[in-house]
N, C-alpha and C positions, 0 to 999 in steps of 0.2 A: 121334682124329687125322684120320679121313676128312673131317670138317667143316672142320678147320683147313687141310687141303690143298685143299679145294674152294672156300673163300671167302677172298679176300685180307685181309679185315678181321677174320678169326677166328684166334686163337692158342690154344695149348694149354699146360697144365701137366701134369706127370706125377709120380705119387707114390703111396705106399700110406698111406691114411688110418689113424689109430690104431685104428679099429674093426677093421681087417683085419690088424693087426700080427702076430697069431698065425699068419698064413698066409705071412709073408715068408720067402723062401728065398734062398740065394745066387744061384740062377738068376734069380729075380725081380729082384734088385738088378742083376745084369748086364744084364737086359733094360731096366730103367729107365735104366741108364747109356747104353745104346745109343740109347734114345728121346730122352734128354736132348740128344743131338747133332743131332737133327732141327732144321732151320732155323726151323720154326714153333713149336717148344717154347721157351717163354720163362721157365719157372720149374719148380722142384721143389715139389710140394705137391698137396693139403693134407697136411702132415705135422705131427706133434706128439703131444699127450697128451689123452686124454679120460677123466677120472676120474669123470664123471657117469654114463655108460652102462656103462663098464667092459666093453665087448664083447670085448676082448682082455685077457689078464693084464697087469698094470702093468709087470712086468719085460720082457715082450715089446714093449710100447709104447715103453718107454725105449730098448730096443735098436734097434728099427726107426727111431726118431726120430734117434738118433745116427748110424746107418748112412747114413740119407738126407741128413743134414746134411753128412757127409763126401763123399757123392756130389755134392751141390750144389757144394761147394768144388772138387772135381775137374773138374766140368763148367763151372764159372764162371757158374752160374745163381743167381738169387735164390731165396729160399724163401717159401712161403705157409704160415703157421703156424696150426694149429688148437689152441686151448687152451680146454678146458672143465673148470672146477673143478680146475685143476692149475697155477695161476698161479706158485707158488713154484718148482716143479720145472721148468716150462717156461723160466722166466727163468734158473734156475741152469744149465740145459743150454745155452741160447743164449749166456749170458755166457761159459761155458767155450769154446764153439765160436768165438765172435768173437775172444776174446783169445788162445786157444791154438792154434786151427786156421785159422780164416778170416783172421786177422791183417791187418786193415785198416791201410793205411799212407798216406803222403803221395802215393804213386803209385797207390793203389787207392781211388778215390772211389765205386765202385759201391755202390748200396744193398744191404744184406744181405737184405732181404726185407720182408714185411708181416705184421703181426698181423691175421689175417683175423677179421672180425666181433668186434672187440675187446670183451671183457667184464671186463677188469681195471680197477683204479682209476687215478687220475691219476698217482700215483708210478710205477706199473708202466709206463704208457704213456710217461712222460717218460724213464724209463731205457731203454726199448726204442728210442726215438728217438735217444738218445745212442749206442746200440750200432749204429745205422745202419738202423733199421727205420721203415717207414711204419705208420700206424695206419688200419685200414679200418673205416668206419662203415656199418652195415647197417640194415635195417628197424626194429629196436627203437628207434632214435632218434626215430621218429615216435610212440612210445607216451607217453601223458601221464605215466605213473609212472616213466619212465626218467630220474630226476633225476641219477643218477651219470653216466650217459652224456651227458646234456645238459651237465653241468659239464665233462666231459672235452672235448667238442667246443668249448665256450666258451673253455677255457684253452689248448688246443693250437694251434700255428700251422697255418694252412690249408695251408702248403707241405709239411706232413708228413701230410696226411690223404688218404685215398682214400674213394670211395663205392662201395657194392656192393649187391646184392640178396640173395645167398645163395639164389637160386632153386633149388628150389621151396619153401624154408623161410623163416621169419621175415618173412612178408608185412607190408609197412608199412600203417599206417592210411591210407585207410579200407577197405582190402581185407583187413584182418586176419582170419584164419580160413579164407581161401581160398588156392588155390595161387599161389605167388609167380611172377613172371616178370620177365625183364630190363627190360622197359619201365618197371617201377615204380622203377627207380633214380632217376628224376627226382624222385619223392616224397622219397627220402632226401636228395638234393641240395637240394631246397627247404627241408627242415627244418634242414639244416646252415646254409643261407643265413639262415634266420630267426633261429637261435640266435646267429649271428655278426654279424647286422645288415648283411649284404652282399647283393648282387644274385645271383639264380640264375645269371646269365651269368658272373659272376666266379668263383663256386664251380665251375661246370662247366668253365671254362677252366683254372683252377689245378689242380683234381683230375685233369683229363685230362692236363695237363702232367706231373703227378706220376706217373701210371700209365705214361706214355711213358718217363719217366726210369727208373722201377723196372724195367720189363720190356724196356728198350732197344728200344722199338718205333720203326719208321720209317714213319709214317703220312702 
């Protein structure tokens, strides 16, 4: 939060990562709710499920995920979704949240959130878009063997894509194996542009517009 308060171009998201779900308490959720009201906080996240590392019990992950989705609805903020080897459960929970709690309507056109560093297949991404989510593309799109991700980028509309770095992880080629940094987001955008046969300038403009729409930024 200090960085977001110090720099006008920096914004924040608040949330408990699934790795830390076992530590979530009622007091923490109240604190998150208070932080969500800060004018520089634009989203709740990363929240979701991580069945790869399983650093928190899965029942605790599910509980914390649902609690923070409810918090996001109350705060009127979009969510940043972490999903690692938990595609079916993540989508089931999001489906229930959107249709039963979040309740999008003709008077509510706000995006629901973004699937951060999306690792699902095309069908999952398309359903997420239908539910009101953006799909975020990170460093792995620059890997030669990332065929499924390349196909996802090729088939999805650019107006529903974001680009990111996931710094300090998932460093794009040719820096793979080294610490990632925000400046490398250009490499992700360049690869998206190559796959889609568009200019880097167009990809940068549209994905920037998408980010502003998602997070209600006034830049």
